N, C-alpha and C positions, 0 to 999 in steps of 0.2 A: 504493499499500499504505500503510494507516494502522496504527500500532502503538499498543496501549493498555496502560496500566500498572495492575496490581492489587497492592495491598499487603495482605499478611496475616501480620502478626507471630504467631509461635507460640512463646512463651517458657515454659519450665517450670523452676521452681526446686525444688531439694531441700534442705531444711534440714540443716545439719551436725549431727551427734549424736556423743555419747559411747556407747561400749558397753563394759562390763567382763565379762570371762569368768572365772569362778572354777573351777577344776578341783582336786578333792580326790582324790589317790591316796595315794602314800606321803609326798609332799611337796606342801604347799599352794602353789600358784603363781598369781600374779596377773598378768594382762596387760591393758594399756590400749590400745585401738585408736581411733584417730582418723581417721574417713573423711569426706572432703569431696566432695560431688558438686556439680557445676555443668553443668547441661544445656545442649546446643546450641540455638541459636535461629536460625530461618530468616526472612529478610526479603527480599521480592522488589522489586528496584530496577531501574527502567530496562529491563525484559525480562531481568533477570538475577536469579538466586537465590543469594544470599549465605548460606553456612553459617558462622556465627561462633561462636567459643568463646573461652576465656580464652587459648588459644595461637594465635598468628597463623599457625603452620604448619599448622592444622587447616582454615584456610579454603579453601573450594572455590567456584569460580565456575562455574555453569552457565547457559548461554544458547544461544538459537536460532543465534546467530552462531558457535557451536562445533559447529554441525551442518552437514551439506551445504547446507541452506537459506541458511546465512550466506555462502556463496560468491557472487560476482556472478551466475553462471549460476542458482543456486538462487533468489536474490532476484527474479530476472526472472520466475521461475514464480509468484510471488506477486502479480503485477500484477492489480489489480482487487479484491483481497480485504483485509479487515480482519484483523489479526493480534493475537491475545490470548495472554497467557502466563498461565495459571490454576495457582495453587499446589495440588497434590495434597493430599488429605486425608491426615493422618498424617505424612508427611515433607516436605511442601511442595515436592516435585520439580516443576520447571516444566513444565506440559503445553501444548503448542502447540495453539491452538484458532484456527480460521478462520471468519469471518463475511463477509457481504457487504452494503454499503450499510446498515449498522446505524444510522448517524447520521441518514441521510436518512429511514429508516422512522420513527425517533423524532420527527425535526422535523415530519413530516407527520402524525404521530399515526396511522399506518396500523396497523390491528389485524391483523398478520399471524400465521399460526399458525407457531410455531418448530418445526423439525425438525432433529435431530442425526444425521450420517452417520458410520458407522464402517467403516474400511476393512478389508481382508482379511488374509491371512497374510504376504504378501511385499512388497507395495508400499503405500507411504504414501498420504495423502489427496490431496496436490496433484496428482500426475499421474492418480490415479483420478478425482477429483471436480472438477478444475479444468483439464482438459487444453484447451490453446489459448484459455484465458480471458484476459480483459482485452485487451491489445494483442499477445498471443503470436501470434494468428492470422496476423499479417503475415510471421511467420517461415517459413511454409510456402507453397510455390508452388502455384498452381491455385487457382480460385475455390471449387470444392466442398472441396477438401482444406484450405483455410484456415478453414472454418467452426469456430466455437468448439464444442468438445465438452464445455464445463463445465457439469456437472450443478448446481453452485452457482448459475450464472447462469440456467439454464433454470428451476430450482425458484423462484428469485426472481421471474423474469419471469412465472411462473404464479401468483404471489400469495402465496407462502410465504416464510418467513424462515429460510433453510438455515444451518447450522453444520456444521463437521466438526472432527476432532481426529486427532492422531497419537499412537498408543500409544508407550510408552517404547522408545527405540531406533529409531523409525521418523521420517524426515523431519525436522521441526523439534523434536521431543522429544528431548533427549539420553538416552542410556543412563542407568540408575541404577547404583548400586554393584555390583548383582549381575551386570550385563551381559546378563541374559536377559529374554525377554518371558514373563510369567506370567499366565495367564488369570484368576486371582483377583485380581491387581493391576489388570489391564485392567478388570474389573468395577468395582472401587473407583474407578478414575480416571474411568471414564464415569459413575459416580455423581456425582462431584465436578463434572464438566462440565454434567450435567443439572441440578444445582442452581444452578450459575452461570447457565445459560440461563434457568432458572425465575425467578430473582432479577432478571434483566435484562428481563423481559418481564412486569412486574407480576404475578408469581405465576401465570404461565400455563405450564401443563405442556407440554413438548414431546413430539412424536412421535420415536421412536427407530428409526432404519433401520440394519440391519447387513447387509453383503455378504459372501458366502463364509464365511470362518472368523469374520469379524466379525459374522456373523449368529449364530453360537454364542454369542459374548460378549453380543450384544444379547439373546438368549434368557435367558441366565443372569441378567442385569439384571432383566429382566421378572419372572423367577421370584422373585428375591430382594427387590427394591425396586419393586413396581408402582406405588407412591405417587408415583414420581419421574416417571412419564412418563403421557402420555395415551393413546398408541396405540403398536403395534409393527408394524415392517415387517420381515419376514425375506426378504430378496432373494438369490436364488441360494444358499440355505442349504445347506451340505455335512453337514447332519444325517443320521445314518445310525444307527438303532438297533441295527445288527448290527455296528457297529465299536466295540470296547472299548479304550480307550487303557490300555496296562499301566502299572503303578505301576513306579517305580525299584527295583532290587534293594537288599535291605537291606544285604548284606555286600560292599560295594565301597569302594575308597579314595575318600572324599569330595573329596579334593583334585582327582582326576582329573575329577570331574563338575562341579566348579565352575569350571573353567578355560574361559574363552570363546575359542574359536579362530575368527578372523575368516575368513568364507568370502565370497568376491567374487561378487556377482550378475553374470550374464551377459546378454548381448543377447537370446539365444534364448529365456531364460526369461521375458523381458518381452513376447515376441511369441507366446507358446504359448496364450494365452487366445483369440486370434482364429482361429477354425476354419471359418468359413462364408465361402466365396468370394463377393465382391461386397457383403459387408455393411458394409464399412469401407474407404476409400481406402488404398492402400499407403502413401501418403506420411504420412497420419494415424497409421497404425499404427507406422510407423517413428518419428515424433515421440514417440508415447506411449513407445516404448522408450528413446528418448534422455532424456526427462524423468524416466522412473522410475530409470534408472541415474544420473542426477544427484542425485536427492533420496535414493536408497537404493543406494549403490554397495556396501555391505556387507550381507549377509544378516542380517536380524534372527533371533535364534535363540530359538525358543520352548522353554519348559521346563514340566514338570508339566501335560502335556496331559491327564492322568489327570482333572483337574478338568472337563474337558468331558463326562465320564462323568455329571456331574449334570444334563445337558440332559434335562428331562422336560417334554414337550408338555402333559401333563395339568396341570402347575403353572403354566402360562401363562394368566392369567385377565383380560388386558386385551384390547381389540379388536385384533385381528391381521390383517394383510395378508400372505399368501405369494405372491411373484411370482417368475417365473424364466423363462428362454427355453426353447422346447420342445426344443432341441438342446443343452442345457447339459449337458456331460459330467460335471460335478461335482455337478449336482443333478438326477438322474434323475427322471422323472415319478413313478416307482413310490415313491421315497423322499419325495418331496414329498407325494404322496397319504397316505402313512402319517403324515407330520408333520401334515398338515392335519386328519385324521380323529381324531387324538388330542389336538388343543388342548382346553384346558379349556372346559367348558360355562359359559353364563351371559354370554358376551360375543360381540360381533359378530365373524365371521370371513369373510375373502374369499381366494379363491384365483384368481389370474390367470396364464394361461399365454400368453406372447408369442410368435408364430410367427415362423419364420425367424431365430431368435436363439439365441446360445449363452450363456456365462457373463457376459459384460461388455455386457448389453443397453443400459446407459445411454451407451455410447460408440458404439454402431452407428448406421447411417442411420435405423433405425427408433426412436430414443431417444425422440421425441416421444410415442409410445404409452405407454412406461415413465412418463414425467413425468405424463401425464394420468391414468393409473392411481394413482399416488401421490397427487397433488393431490386427486383425488376421494376417496380413502380418508381423507386427513387432514381434509379439510373436511366430510365427511359424518358429522354428529353424531346421535346417538339422541334423538329428540324426546320 
């Protein structure tokens, strides 16, 4: 595991000023107010984001070391990956970003196409996209069971340059002050990481891939900032035009709504996506559950899901791949067909259905077909 340091100071200073208010009623009264503002600054140092101000008591330290991935068990799951901490736009919150063999690719001047992978609603990127990667495969008994299920490794071996990231409160990205996961904030953080990848690859726009609920985030990014990506892959998207997320009630106690109550993730929740007998060895499925509970022992709590109501396929105007398993219970073919047929015109569109597969195609025994489809789409350029 290699760790990279990114520094992005962001200092704002507001000049002190005098203001005089004169109120004339029965008695003329003058008051003089002096207000001094000194803004906070964020500097990322050694994979740590320090928030400094004039008072030392306001200093907060945020680091991947303070997340589940900072534990010895968590660090072992990062084997074979490059680890970056990218300051988020706006508040410099440290975003955990993972790459693979980045320095090797640059040394050999390999012109690989970058691709950013977004995880879903419950589990962070490491168990989802780097299962049994690196030297982890030796921890599972049985030759077939011990094969790497790392999509990061497979995409790299296929000739692409994959990256993935954790949303706030998932895996290696600490919670922010709100304690919640907000779709709008996920969109902004994804834009930050897309820009980071763009700058790291000589201004080559990456493909954006989102899985499950992450596909909704990816779709919103494509609608809002199509200039940041070259192509879009909506994988196992849970888009459903008949589902409308309700707004929060107006007249409630705001304090009740703002309190984050920790909910523990459970083993059975980590196993529920595997629904087709014989599609994945039992030992591998169990290892996924163990890795998922290591990286995300506490359930990340989403808020403001009403922002997903802004998903509008007509506004997706970049080349788009729609891919899902034919037995995916969360992405039924009828909904996938409606999504595909309503994508914006004027850009290439591809719809792939993978047989004998459910929601997590990329972890199943037939995952090589998924990689081949994604690679072909990413590298197929309009002449």
